[in-house]
N, C-alpha and C positions, 0 to 999 in steps of 0.2 A: 865591516864592523867586527871587532874582535875584543875579547876580554882576557886580561892576563895581568898578574902582578898587582891586583887591586885597582887597575885602571881600565877604562873602556876607551878603546882607540878606534877612531873613524878615519877613513881615507877621504879627506876633504881638500879643497884647493887652498885653504888657509889653515893656520895653526892657532889653536886657542886652548887654554887650560881652564876648565870650569870646576870649581870646588863645590860639591853639593852642600857642604856645611851642615850636615845632619838632615837636610831636606829630602834626601833620596833622589831617585831618578824615576820618572814615569815613562814607561814604554808603551807606545800606542801603535798597534797594528793598523795600517791604513793603506787601502788599495791605491789611493791617489799619490802616495809617496814613492811607489815603486817606479823605477829601479833604484832610486836614491834613498838616503836616510836624511830626514829633515831634523834639524836641531832647533829647538825652541827654548830660548833663554830670556827671561824677564827678571829684573831685580825683584827680590822678595817672593818669587814663585819657584816652584820645584822645576828643575831642568827636565825637559821632555824630549824624547826621541820618537819620531814617527817613522815607521819602517814598513816595507811591503811584506806581508805574511807569506808563508810557504804556499805555493800553488797560485799566487796572484796572477802570474803570467798567463795562466789558462783562461782567466776572465777576458782577456783581450784577444784571444784567438778567434778567427772567423769561422772555424769549423765547429759546427754544432752537431750533436748526435742526432741521428734520424729518429723521428718520433715513433714510438711503438703504439699499437692499438689504433683506435679510431680517433677522429678529429675531436669529438667531444671529450674523450679521455685525455687528449693532449691539452685541452682548454681547462677542464675542471679537475683532472686527476682521475685515476681509474675508480677509486672508492666512491666519490660523489657522483660520477657518471653512472656507475652501476646502480646506485641507489635511485637516481632519477629514473633510469630505465626500469628498475624493479617496481616502480609505482605505476607502471602501465600494465594492464588497463584499469586495475582497481586499487583503491587505497589499501594501505597495509600498516600494521603496527610496527614498532621498533623491533620487537621479538620476531615477528614474521619475516621482516626484511633480513634480520641477522641470520635466521635459519636458511632462508632462500639463497643468500649471498655467501654463506659460510664465513661470516664476520662475527665479532663479539657484539653484543648489544650496546656496550659502551662506545665502540667505534662507530656503529650505525647512529647512535644518539648524537655523537659529536658532529658527524657529517650532516645529519638532519638539522642540527642547530645552525650550522653555517648556511645550508640551503634555505632555511627559513629566514635567516637574516638577509639573504639575497632575494627573498620573495619568490623563490622558485617552487617551494612546497608550502602547504597550509595544514596545520594540525586541526583535527576535529575530535572532540571528546564525545564518547558514547558510553555512559556509565563510568566504569573504571578504566576503560580502554581509550587510548588516544591513537587515532588512525591518521596517517599522513597521506595527502593526495597532492598531485601536481597542481600548481596554480596555473592560471592562463599563461603567465610568463614562462613557467617550466615546460608546459606543453609546446609553446612557441619555440623555445630553445631546442627541444628535441626535434621538432619539425625542421628547424634551420639546419641542424646537423644530420638530417635524414635518419633519425633514430626511431621514428614512429613505426608501429607495426601495421 
């Protein structure tokens, strides 16, 4: 595909001229179009080109990078895994976890929100403080990954 002289030229097995007639052209990056460029033309609709974005070939390679860290970090990400492990053996507040893990309270709060949605942690209010503890599912998950102390 190349552009020059006010025309977009594609190397296709057929030849066609499509006038956008003021409708413009919609460009759609699509991993499923690679390595071709798909042309979508319907009367009354804006002409559309679906193309493979840069780097798309890397999606189909069989080589994957070796995982770093522990199995639970590979499954949950290092941030959420460290928060789950940080709740052993006692419940902690967002601020306590942030201090312990050297993360911002906002980051810890976002991770706790996701872990709560997954029912891996439970919040408990004590006055103005909210402490988070592992749920039974969270404890079981750590046990499955061999992360209990």
